[in-house]
N, C-alpha and C positions, 0 to 999 in steps of 0.2 A: 534689739531690744525682745524684738520676735523670735529671732531665734534661742534667745536666753532662754525666754516660756516655755519655747516648746521641747526644746531641752529637760526641761526638768518639766515637764507635762509628760514623759515618755520615761523619764527614770522613775517618779511617783509613780507610774502605772505598771511599770516594770516590778516596782518592790513591791507594790500592793499584790498582785497576783504571785510573788516568791513568797509572799506571808503568808498567800490564803490557801496554797499549795503545800507550804511546810506543819500551817496547823491542819490542812482535812489529811493531810501522811499519818500525825503524831494523834488525831483523834480515830483514826481506823483504825491504829496500832498499840495505842493504848488504853481508848475510850476515856470511865473514871481514874483511873489508876493512879495515877502521877495532879497530887491537888490543886495547882496551879491551872493544870490540863483540863481537869472538871470544874470547874470556877471559868474560864472561858467558852468550854461548849456550853454552858447553859446560854450566852447569851451568843451562839452562833448566827441567829437571821441579822445580828447590827453590823455581822461583818463582811455584807455587801449592800449595807448602805453606797459606797462606794461606785456600784455603777449604775445609779442612775447618773452620776454623772460620765461616767467614763463609756457608756454602751452611746448617748447623743454624740459624745463625741465620735466614735471609735465608727458612727456614722458618715458624719460630716465631715470630719476633720480628715476621710483616707489617706493616712497615716499606718501603712502596713504593722509598724511597728504597737502602733498604741490598739490597734484590732487586736495585735494576737497576745497582746497583755489581756485583750477583755474575751476570748476564749476560754481561759481554765480558770475564773472564775463562775465564769456565766453557767460552765458545762458542771463548777461542783456544785453549787446553787440548784441545776435540776437536777440535780443526782439527791440533795438534802431534802428541795421541799417542792419539787417538780407537780411531783401529785394535790399537793394542799391546793394549786391553781391550773392544775388542769380543765375548759370548762366542757369536757364532753364525758362524763360518768359509764361507769361498766353497765350495761341492763339488769333492772336488779331482778328478782324469780316472780311468777305471777304469785300471789298470795289470794286463798279468800277471808284471813284472817283478820279482824282489824285491830291495826296500830294502834302504841297504848303507848304513850311518854314515861321519859323516866328522867329525873329533872340529877343534879350534884353544887349542891349549895355551901358554899364556906360563908355563915353567917359574922363572921367577925366571932372571938369571944368577949372583947368592949363591947359589942352592939347593946341596946337598951330600949330600941324604939321598938313603936308595932312597923312604921317605913322600913323597914327590913323584911318581917314577915310579907309586907303586901307587897315585896318582888316576886313574892310566890303566885300570889292571884296575878300580876302585873304578866306572865308568863301563861298564862291561861289554864293555871292549875293541872300543871303535869298527873298525871297517875302514880306515881313514883317520886316521891321525895328523898333521896339523900343529904341530911345535913351534918355539919361538922362545927368545930369549935360551939357547942350545944352548950350554953350554963343554965341552970334553974331558973335566973331573972326571963328568960327570955321563951321556956319551957311556957311558963303562964301566959306569958304575948302570943308565942306562937298558936296554943289552943285556941285562943280568945279567937285568931281574926279567920284563923282557917280547921281550926275541929273538928266543925263543922260539914267540910267534905269529906276527913280522913277518919271514918270511925275506925281504922286500922293504922297503927300506932307503937313508935321502940325506943321510947325516947327517954335515953342515960348520958344524964345533965352533968358536969364537970363544973370544975375551975377553969379558966380562960379561956382554952386550948383543947380542951382533953373530953368534951361530950359531942357525945352523938347522936341521932336521933334518924328514922327511917316513919318516911308519913306515907302510906297507904290507900290508896284506896281498894284494893280484893285484903281479902283475909290472908292474915303472915303471923307464922310461928318461928319464936327465935330459936336458932340453933346455937347454942354452946358453942364458945369463942376461944375458952381458956386454953386451949391448943395452944392456940396463936399470943395468949397475951405475952403481954412485956411494954417497961415503961415509953420505950421510945416512939413508940404508935397507939393507935384506938382503931380497933376493929370491932365492927357486928357486925352478925351476919346472920339472916332471914327468910324463912320459908315461905314463897309465898305464890298467892292460886289463881292462876286467873287464866276464867272461861275453862276449865276443866285440862289448863294445864299448872305445869310447876314449875317454874326456875327458881334456883338459887340467888341469895344478892347480898353480895358485900358493899361495905360504906366501909371507905377505908379513911384514912387520914395520917401521913408520916411523919417522922419527924423534922426539921427545916434546918437550913445549914446560914444560920442567922446570922451572917460577917457584923451588922452592927452594933449587935451584942458581942461579940467575938472581942470586938475594937472596946467597949465600951467597959468591960472586963478585963481587958489588957491582958486576956491569952493569947496562945498560937494560934495566927489564925490558920498558919497550915494546917495543925495538927486537928485542929478543932473541924477545918472543913475534911477532912483524910476520914478522919472518924464519923462524922453525920451521912458523907456520901456510902463509909462500909456497911455501917449500922444500916441504909435504907434499902442498898442493894442485898444484906443477910434479910430484910428480913421479909421482902420481897422475892424470895426464892422460900422463903417456909411458904407465904402465903399462895403458892404459886403449887406448892407439895401438895397444899390442903385442899386445890380446886380440884386438883388432878383427881383424888378421892372423893371426890363426887358424881355425880348420877345426872344426867339433863342438864338440861342448858344452866348457864350461868351469865351474870351480869354483873360486874365490878363498877364501884364510882368511888369514885373520892378524892381529896387534894390528894396528891401524891410527892408534893416539894421536888421533883422532877421532871424533865424534859421532856422530847420526845428523841434530845441526841445523847439520852444515857444510858448508863445498862442496865438502870431501873426500869425504862422502856424495853430497851430489847428484851431483857427479862419477860415482862410479861405482855408482848408480842407474840410471843413463842408460843405461847397457847391463844391468845387471845386476839379479838379483831378491835381497834380504836376506829370508834364510831364517828368521830370529827375527818380521820382518813379516809374516811368509805366517804361517809352520805356529807360534809364540809368543805368548805373551802373557804381559802385563807390559812393562817398562822395561828387565828386561834385562840390567841393570847388572852391570857385570865389574869395577872400577877403583876403589879399591884393591882389591888382593885378601883384605887382611887390615887391619885398625884400628892405627894407627901417631900419631906425636905429633912434632911441632915445636916446640922451647922448648918443653916443655911444651902446650905447642895440643892437642888432639888432633883426630887423625884418622880419619872412623870409615870404615868400608868400605864396595865400593859402589854408590860417587855414583854412578859414566858409564858407562858399554856402549861399550870403544875396539876390544873384542874381535870381530868380526863375521867371519862365513860365506855367502857371496855365490856365486849360480851363473846360469848362460846360462840363456835359455828352452826350451831343447832337455835341461832336469829341471824336475823336481819336488819340493817340499820337501812332505814328510808334518808331520815335528813338531820341535821345536827347544826347549832348557830350554839353562838355564848351571847348571853345576854348588855344590852345594852345600856345595863343602869348602872352605879357605883358598888354595885355587891358582883359574883362570879357564878353566874349558873351556865352551864351545860347543858345541854337538853336534846337529844336524838327520839327517834320515832320506831319503833321497832315491832317486827313482825316478825312472832314467834314459827320457824317454819313445821 
């Protein structure tokens, strides 16, 4: 019986390694160009859960075949996510500038409660807050709860998920975002002045790939997923072209509905730096913000990181963390060089 169990474990470990390596090669070669591969890429962190069992087995079982089956998945994990768990961060440049905080906060278009806005207070009232899914009802709540803290506001409420808002302790001026107008996303651009420093601030919310909606509508999941991924890539290319034409420092915050294994993320990080990678720790997952279910099937919270803050080379992230409440703020401290 032990011999049979041993063979089954070795075979399972070998199969797991083959699947991980195969996915990784396809991921590198095709990115999000194939719809089912694009979906797999979204859930990449979960592919490494079997290592929780395989690593102890490889250490205590002392079977060469199991050890060899563990090495490749570990190397793939370190390649993709090792930097998020590295305990030693690079030495940050010394600066005399006073740090400031930025928060990205998707408040959920269905929210009607002042408790939602209270999260901003619980997050130590960041200096600049980018809000997504801002409705007219929540504008009133927002102003009543934290309006006294943020004298400079750019609030563009919309139905459902289409509203955006920027709260700032510092003077801001809206910049025309008409060149980026598109029904598949929402964008706000503002110029913010802080202690004689000027930076351009983008608040972004892109269209999601809503599998549950596609299933309810009875449409082709393959077509819908492929289209939604291509739309986000196209919009991100336009965003990066707009940023390239700006002078000075830039911060981009928002809900990108894309993970760090997506082509959208690759486009963003060609010109910008991800604050979480530089100054955060762990996966930093933000979505879904709370647990739910679909037709009786439980959906656990915090499965992926879709909300991000990125910045240009003129700035430095000092720390980054994800909120612990039922919503999904991401905050980082940054000092302008």
